[in-house]
N, C-alpha and C positions, 0 to 999 in steps of 0.2 A: 503494500499500500503506499509506504514511504517512497518506493522507486517511481511509482506513478504520480505521486503528488510532485516529487522533484522534477518529472518529466514535464507536467504541466506548467510549472514555473519556468523551467528553462526554453519551454516552447514560446511564451509570452516574452520573456525578457531577454531572450538571446536570439531573436530573429524570426519571430512569429510569422510575419509577412512573407519571408521567404520559404518558410515551411511548405507552402502550397504552390510556390511559383511553378516547379517541374509540372505539377498536374495540370495548371492552367495552360502553360504553354503547348502541352501534349493534347489538350482537348479544346482549345480556343476553336480551332478549325471546325470541330464538331458542333460545338454551341453557338458560334458566331455565324448564323445563317439567315440573314434577313433577305432573302431573294424570293422568287416566284414560287407560288404554291406552298408558302409558308402558312397559311390558313387555309382550312381550319386546323385547330390541334387541341388536344385534350391531354392533361398531364395529372397523375395521381401518385401518392405516396405509396410504396411498397410494391414490389414485383408481382406478387400474387393477384394485384388489382387490375390485371390485364383484362378481365372480363367487364371491369368498370369502366375502364377507358373504351373498350370496343362498344359498350353501350352508349357512351357519350358520342363517340364517332358515328354510330348509327344516326344520331340525331343531327350532327354537324354536317354530315356528308350529304344530307338531303336539304341543306339550306337552312336547318333549324337554328334556333336561337340558344346561344351559350348557357343561359339559365337553365332551359329545358334539358341540356346535356348533361350539365353537372348533377342536376336532380337525378336523371336517369342513371347516371353512373353510380351515385351514392347509394341507391336503392339497392344495388346488386349485393355488396357486402351486407347490407343490413337485412337482407332476406336468407343470407347464407348460413345455415346452422352450424357449418364447420369454422366458421370465422369467430373466434373467440374474443375478440377485441371490438367487434361492432354488431350492434343489433340483435337479432334472434340467434342464439346461440353465444352470446357474449357472456363472460364470466360475472356472476353477481357481485354484490358487496358483501361485506362480513355478516350481513344479516340474511343472506341468501336471496336477496331481491336484485333483479337486472334492472339498472337505471341507466337512462340513456341521454346524451346531449348531442345538439346539431345546431349548425347555424348554415346560412345561406345568404348570398350578396349579389346583387345584379349589376349591369352596367351603369345604372343611375345612381349608384352608391346607396340604394335602398338595402336594407337587411332585415332578416329574421332569424329568431333563435329560439330553442327550448332547451331547458336543463331539468335533470333529475325526474324526467318523465317515464313512466312505467307502462307496461302492458300495451304498447303501441309500436308496431314493428317498424314503422317508417316515420322517425322522427324529422327526417330531412324536408318530407313532404309537409309535415305539420309546420315547421319553421317557415316554409314558403307561404303557407296560409297566413301565419302570423303576419309575416311582411306585406301580404297583398290584402289581407281582410280585416287587420286591426290597425289602431293608431300607434301600436308599440313595436318594439323590437324584440324583447324577449318575455316569454312566459315561463313559469317554473312550476314544478311539482304537480299538485292535484289541478291546479289552474290549468296548465298546459294539457293535461289529461283530459279533463271535461271540455276543453276547446276542442281538442282533437276528436272526441266522441260528438260534439255537436256539429262537427265538419263532416261526420260520417266514417271516421276512421274505426275499424273494429277494435274491440279488447281482446287481446291475445296473450296467453302464456309464452313468454319468451326465454324461459329457463329449460333448456334441453337436459335430457338425461345426461348427457355428457358433462355439461356445465355443472349440473348438480353434484355429480360425483366428485368432480375436481374440487367444488366448494367443500364438500364433506371431508375430502382428504385434507385440505387447507385447515379445516377446523381442529385437526388433531395437534397442530402445534400453534395455529393462529399467528403466524409470523408474516407480517407484511414486508415484503421486501422486492422493489422494482427489479425484473431482470431485463438486461440489454438484449435487444434484438430477438426476444422469444419467439420462434418459429418465423421470424423475419416478417411480421406483419404486426400492425397496430392500427391506430386510429387511421382511417382515410381522410386525406385532403384532396380534393380534386379541383382543377380550374381548367376553364376552357376559353378560347377565343373562336368566335364563327366567322363565316364568310363576310359578314359586315363589320368586322373588327370589334364587335362587341365582346366584353370580357366578363365572366362570372366566376364564382366559386361556391365550394360547399364543404362542409366537414362534419363528420360524424361518427360517434363511438359509443361504446358501452363504459368507457372509462378504465381506470385503473382496476385490475382484477382484487376483489377482496378488499376494496377501499372502505373507509369509514362510512357509515349511513349518511347521505346527505353531501357527500363530497362532490365537488363539480371541478373539472379540470378547464384547460385553456380552450377545448374544442367548440363550444358554443359562444366564446367570447370573440366578438368582432375586434380584429386588430390582434389577437393572440393567436388563436387556432387558425385563423383565416383572415385575409383582408384583399380586397381588389380595388383598384381605382382606374377606371376606364381611360383615363388619360396617361397612365403609366404602366400598369401591369397587375401582377397578382402574386400572392405567396399563401402557402399553407405549411402547418408544423405537424410534427408527430413526435412522439416520445414522452418524456416526464413533464406533464402539463404545469405543474406548479413553477417550474423554472420559466417556462414561455409565458405564463401570467405575468410573473415579475418583471419581464422585459418587454412585453408586447411584440414579440419576435417577428411575426408576420408583417405588422405594420412597419417595424424597423427596415425590413426587407425591401418593402414597397418605396418607403421614403429614400432608401440607399438607391435604388432604381431612379427614383425621381431626380437625383442628384447627378445622374448620369452612369451609374454603375451597372454593368452587364449582370443579368440575373445570377450568374454563378458567383460573382465577386460580392454581391449584395447578400446572398445566402451565408458566403463565408463570413462576412463581417458581423452577421447576427450571431452565428456559433461562437465566434471569437469573443464577442462581447459577454455572451452568457458563461463561457469559461473563465473568462477573467474575473467575472464577478463571483461566481460560484465555484471555485476550483474543487472544493472538496466533495461536494454534491455531484460534480461531473466526472469524478473518478469512476462512479458506478451508475450514472444516469446517462441515457441517450436521449438526444434531441436531433431532429433532422428538420431540414427545410427544403421545399421545392419553391421554384419561382418561374414566371414568364413573364416577358416584356412586350410591349406594342409592336415590336418587329418580329415577334414569333421566336425569339431566342429563349432558351430554358437553361436551368441550372438546378443543381442540389449539392447539399453539403451537410455532414453530421459532426457530433463530437467524436463518435467511435465509429471504426469499421463496420461494416454489416447492413448499412442502410443502402437501400436502392429504390428506384422509382421508375415508373413507366410513362412513355410518351407515344401517343398516337398522332403522327403527322405524316403528310405525303403518303397517305394510305398504308403506313407501316406501323405496327403496334411494337414498340421496342423498350426492353427493359435496360436502365442504364445504372450501373454501379456507381455509388456515390463516393466521392473521396471524403475524408475525415480529417479532423484536426489532430487527433491522437491516433497512433499506431497501435497495432497489438503489442 
């Protein structure tokens, strides 16, 4: 542990910027591609979400709106019982309840969010209804649930037998410990640009496994779990939400792009700030960001190795292995 802490300190105070220079030089040609056929595009955290970007592309390739695309993409893992980090099948809190968080944002800067909602399979769609049908941005808990029911969403049991078994096994020791890159999936953040250059974003999760009852992470918070600005681009995060909440990481990524940074560099800046501010937590915590800009360029960066993301662009659905600040 001391060697890891020492490495973090040396990374920052002994040439942090140079640490990612080789990665940048090797991949600039891949990421820096503002040319014909850049749009539409969809990007999502984590390689297993190729099905999510495919669903988004189905909308985008037919001339559809980016907002519809990110909603369609986010609904895929929400309904997947094998995805233990999102929606149906997500691991419960320490009381055995599956609680969900989600947010969505459109090209006009309008946003909707739900947090601590239960028994509703598609919180991303509820978040969109909050955005479009209420004067509010966020609804939480029972209020979010009753709103969803009033909008026609069915009450459903989201605790699968597999998730229940995992929870019962966890109860034996009741030890809460975030695990880096477990199964190489986590919260899904998804961004899209459509053929009319409209940008939208979405983020949805079941949160940290076996969390305290009532815990809400970064995913439903505009500017933390996800943020888009149609003049600039968009960003989304994954990993330990408490750290992202304290830094409004996705907002920071977009603001760096506003100042002219490439999406890759903007994501790096956000990660470096997090590690500089919370070096001890970052020894064992993972955070990753994805980003896109108005030119159709993309990037991704994480604290630790193991993070990847998927981009559907130019008719190809491709997984990118992200660079990281810290090595193994």
